[in-house]
N, C-alpha and C positions, 0 to 999 in steps of 0.2 A: 382842308381842316375847318376854315372859316365857314364854308357853305354847310358843312355837317353840323357845326355848332348852331348855325342859324335855324336849321330844320329842327334840331333837338330842342331849341329854346321855345319853339311853338307848341310842343307836346309835353315837355317836362318842366318841372320847377327849376328855378335858377340854381338851387342847391344841388339838385340831381345832375344838372348839366355840368356843374363845376366838378362834381365827384367823378363823373364818367370821363370828363376831359383830362383830369389828373391821372386817372387809370390808364387812359390811352397814351398819355405822355410818358408815363413810367414804362409801359409796354414797349413803346418805340425806342426806348433807351436800352432795352435788354439786348444782350448778345444773341446770335443765332442759337447757341447752345442753351442759353437761359430760356429763350422762347420755346424751344422744343421741350425742355424740362417742364415748363409751365403747362404746355399742352398735355403732356403725359400725366401731370398731377391732376388736371381736370378730368381726363379720361379715366384714371384709376379711382376717382371719387364717385363716378357714376354708378348707380345701382343697376344690376342686371335682372333678367327675368327667368333665369334657370331655377328649376324647382327640384325637390327631392332630397336636397342636401344644402345646408346653409354654410357658405364659405365666407369668412370675414376677410380673407386676403384679396379675393377678386370681386367681392360683393355680388357674387352669383352671376358674373358675366362670362366666366370660363376663361378669361384672358387677363393677364397683367401687362401693362404697357411700360416700356423702358426706352431710353434714348440710346441710339447707336450712331456712332460717327461713320460716315461713308464718303466715297469719292465718286463724283459724277464722271460722265464720259470725257469731260475736258480736264479731268484731274483736279477739279476744285472740290474741296471738302465741304460736306454739309451734314446736318444732324437730322436723322429720321426717327419718327415715332414707330416703334416696333411692338407688335402684339405677340406676347409669348403665352403659350398655353399654360394655364394654372395647374398646380399639382392636384387640385380637387377634381379635375377631369378624369383622372385615373379612378378616383372613388366613384364618380358619377357613372363611368363606363361599367364598372364592376357592379354597381347597384342595378343598372339596367340588365346586366347578364343574370344577376341573382333573381331579379324579378321574373325574367323569362324562364328560369330554371324552377320556379315555384318556391324557392327558399325564402322569398320576401315575406310570405305569410308566417313562416316559422320564426323569422327574426322578430316579429311583433309579439309572438306568443312565448318564445323560448328565450327568456331573459334570466339573469341571475336572480332577480327579485321574485320571479315566478317559479323558481326551482324549489320544491319542497324537500328539504334535507332533514328528514325525521330520523333516519338511521345513521349510525357511525360512518358507514361506507359512503353514504351520500354526502355527509358533511366533509369527508376527506376529499371526495371528488370536487365539490364546490370550492373548497379551500385551494386545491391545486389549480383549478381553472382560473380563479380570481387572481392568483399569484402570477400565472402566465400572462393573463390579459393585461395586467398592470405593467409587466416587464417582459415582453415577448422575445426573450433571448432563448436560443435553443429550440427544441421541439416539444409538442404536447401530444401524448399518445393515450387514447382511451379505448381499451379493448374489453370485450365481454358479451354476454348473451343479449339477445333482443330484449328490449323493454327495460334496460337498466339505466337509461338516461343519457346515453352517449350523444345522440343528436341534440338533445336539449342543452347539454353542457357545452358541446363544441360550437353550436349555433350561438349560444350566449356569448362565447368568446369573440366570435366573428362580429356580432352586433356591437359589442363594446369597442372593438378596434375600429370599426367603421365610423363610430361616433367620434373617435380620436383622430379621424382623417387618414387612417391607414387603409390602403387598398387591399382588402382580403379577398382572394380569388377562390371560388368554390369549384370543386371537382368531385362529381359523383363517379367514383372509380369505374364501376361496371359500364356505365353509358359512355363516359368520356374516353376510356381506354379503347373502346370499340371504334369511336370516331377517329382516334389517332391511327389505329391499325388500318382503317379503311383508306386513309390518305397516304399510306406508305409509298404508293407508286407515283405520287405527285410530290416530288421533292420539295418544291417551294411551299406548297400548302402544308405538307407534313411538318416542316421546320417551323412554320408560322404557328401552327397549333401547339406543338410540343414546347416551343419556346415560351409561349404565353403561360404555361404552367411552371416551366423551369425558372423563369425570371420574376415571377410574381412577388410583390412585396411580402405578402403573407399568403400561403396556400393552405386551404382546408380540403383534405382528401377524405371524403365520406364513404363508408362501407368498403374500406381498403381490402382488396383480394376477395371480394364477395362475387361468387359466380352463380349463374342460373342453374337451378335444379341440381346443385351440388357438384357441378362439373369441376374438373381439375383446372387449376390456374395454368394456362398454356405457356410455352416458352416465349411466344410472341408477346403475351401479356407481361411477363417478367422483364423481357428486354426493353419494351417501351417504358415500363414503370421505372426501371433502373436508371434510364437516361434522366428522368425527372428527379428521382431521389438522389442520385449521385451528384448531379449539378448543384442541388440545394445543399447537399452535404458539404461539398467543396467550398461553396460560397457562404455557408453558415446562414442560410436564409430561414427565417421563422416558418415553421410548418406545423399544422394541426392534422392529426390522423385519428379517425375512428374506424374500428374493425371488430368483427365478431371473433377474430383470431387473437391468440396471445402472441407475444413477441417470439416465443419459442416456436410456435407453429409457423410463423412467417420465416424464421431462420431455417426451418426444415424444408420449406418450399424453395428458398434461395438464401443461402448463408450470407453472401455479400450484401444483399439488399437488407435483410433482417438485422444484421449486425450494425449497419449504418444507422438504422432507425433506433435501435437500442442504445447506441452510443450518444446520439444527438438528443434523445428524449430525456431531458432533465426533469420532466413531469410525466410520470408513468402511472397509469391506472389500469387494473384488470379485474373484472368482476367474474368470479367463478359461477358456473351455472347453478341456479337455485330458483325453483318455480316461484318462491316468495318474492324474488327480486325482479320479476317481470311485472312492472307496474302498468302495463297495458291492460291487465286483468283487474287492476285495482283503482287506477287513477288515469283518466284519459289525458291529463295535463302533461304527463311525463312521456317522452318519446323514447325511441330506442337508444 
């Protein structure tokens, strides 16, 4: 210690040397647990370099550190600094997936503020969407013709929830249900894919039961979809669904599936077909 003080005195002022010496003395008097806690405090205060989402908890490091008591090979207890993945990593992972899906551009364009609610039915849709976004209990269902604002409204909900730190997973039904069916012969891959939708904090299913060229929804489609819907129904996990079909039409395709959606959707919207309500022909800012 004397040698260290001598070296320090050559490059630092006497006041600074005294301050550092006092700090070193106090640190040496700490218990092993207190030293570990001090190291954790320093680590948690460091700023990280992750981008795309600002997290106040981990300061954009992706990890939060904590102290854990352990025992070494000789049976002697010690305190370790453990890095735990921050909750924001779920949001960051989903943001990456959303970016790859192409939805990220829509999130910037389709916000509640950008939605032009000039008609009564638009005002109702906006009111229901904002209510769900602020308190996402139950499910949100928006059905109706193309161009009536379904994607705008549902994407605005997702964007709002992401800003609140909720990991909202995006599922484009037609594409993703095909991927699920293609993996059916690989049990491990199949379970991994389908579980990611089943257990998502919040799931947004876009274009529910939309098929190519007006094909019928197959039994395989229904079976795979039911596994996701039924799990989320049993666990009461918040779910957002957009579709060109009414709830009655979904019930006619599969009653067990449709009735679950109808029961859970405490926010229901359906826009009857009307050429005047297809805003793709009137305002390019409004989506399907």
